[in-house]
C-alpha positions as CSV (number, residue, x, y, z in Angstrom):
1,M,0.4,0.1,0.1
2,R,1.1,3.2,-1.4
3,E,1.9,6.4,1.9
4,P,0.2,9.1,0.9
5,S,2.1,12.0,0.2
6,L,3.1,15.0,2.9
7,R,1.1,17.2,0.2
8,V,-2.0,15.4,1.2
9,L,-1.7,15.2,4.3
10,L,-0.7,18.5,4.3
11,A,-4.2,19.4,2.7
12,L,-6.0,16.8,5.2
13,L,-4.6,18.9,8.0
14,M,-5.9,22.4,6.0
15,V,-9.3,20.9,6.2
16,I,-9.2,19.8,9.3
17,I,-8.1,22.8,11.5
18,G,-10.4,25.3,9.2
19,G,-12.8,22.8,9.5
20,E,-12.8,22.6,13.2
21,T,-12.3,26.4,13.4
22,V,-15.0,27.6,11.6
23,F,-17.2,24.6,13.7
24,F,-16.5,25.8,16.5
25,H,-17.4,28.9,16.2
26,L,-20.8,28.5,14.9
27,V,-21.5,26.1,17.5
28,E,-19.4,27.1,21.0
29,G,-20.2,30.3,19.4
30,W,-16.5,31.2,20.6
31,S,-13.8,33.9,18.7
32,W,-11.9,32.6,15.7
33,I,-8.7,32.9,17.8
34,D,-10.3,30.2,20.5
35,S,-11.7,28.3,17.8
36,Y,-7.8,27.8,15.7
37,F,-6.5,28.1,19.3
38,F,-8.7,25.4,20.9
39,T,-8.7,23.4,17.4
40,M,-4.7,23.7,17.0
41,V,-4.0,22.9,21.0
42,T,-6.5,19.6,20.7
43,L,-4.9,18.2,17.5
44,S,-1.6,18.6,18.8
45,T,-2.7,16.7,21.9
46,V,-1.3,19.4,24.0
47,G,-5.0,20.0,25.9
48,Y,-4.5,23.3,28.4
49,G,-8.3,23.0,29.2
50,N,-9.0,26.3,29.5
51,L,-11.6,25.8,26.6
52,V,-14.4,23.6,26.3
53,P,-17.0,23.0,24.6
54,A,-20.2,23.0,26.1
55,T,-22.7,21.4,23.8
56,A,-23.5,17.8,23.1
57,I,-22.9,18.4,19.6
58,G,-19.1,20.5,20.3
59,K,-17.7,17.6,22.4
60,I,-18.5,15.1,20.3
61,A,-17.2,17.2,17.7
62,T,-13.6,17.8,19.6
63,T,-14.1,13.0,20.6
64,V,-13.7,12.5,16.2
65,L,-11.0,15.7,16.1
66,I,-9.2,13.7,18.5
67,V,-9.6,9.9,16.8
68,A,-9.7,11.6,13.2
69,G,-7.2,14.2,13.3
70,L,-5.1,13.2,15.8
71,G,-3.8,10.4,14.0
72,I,-3.4,12.4,10.2
73,F,-1.3,14.8,12.6
74,A,0.8,12.0,13.4
75,V,1.5,10.7,9.6
76,A,1.8,14.3,8.2
77,V,4.4,15.0,11.1
78,Q,5.8,11.3,10.7
79,R,6.4,12.0,6.5
80,F,7.5,15.4,7.5
81,G,10.1,14.2,9.2
82,F,11.6,11.5,6.4
83,Y,11.7,13.7,3.5
84,A,14.0,15.8,6.6
85,I,16.2,13.3,6.0
86,R,16.5,12.0,2.8
87,R,16.6,15.4,2.4
88,R,19.7,15.6,4.1
89,E,20.7,12.5,2.9
90,L,20.7,13.2,-0.5
91,K,23.0,16.5,0.1
92,I,25.5,15.0,2.1
93,H,25.5,11.7,-0.3
94,H,25.6,14.9,-3.1
95,S,28.7,16.7,-1.5
96,R,30.5,13.3,-0.7
97,H,30.4,12.5,-4.6
98,H,31.6,16.4,-5.4
99,S,34.7,16.3,-3.2
100,D,35.3,12.8,-4.2
101,A,35.3,13.8,-8.0
102,G,37.4,16.9,-7.0
103,A,40.9,14.2,-5.5
104,D,40.9,12.8,-8.9
């Protein structure tokens, strides 16, 4: 099974973050910044606890955000790390190749 690309994962994250921010703004009546902040804090598992959904639908949406969002967030972080390491390895390989060629 092919792993999702970093672009697909980032797009999914943006949809989740944007969608949940709008949702909490409309359902919980929070400001845009509070809605965004709550979404990011929940998604990253920091969970300060200063904002808590008061409505039943808000609580359900939070559990969906935790289950779905955390999985996508974790895979995106993993893929980004893999991409960064791979890029560094290629750069090291490229630099060694050029320094070996110059020694001849």
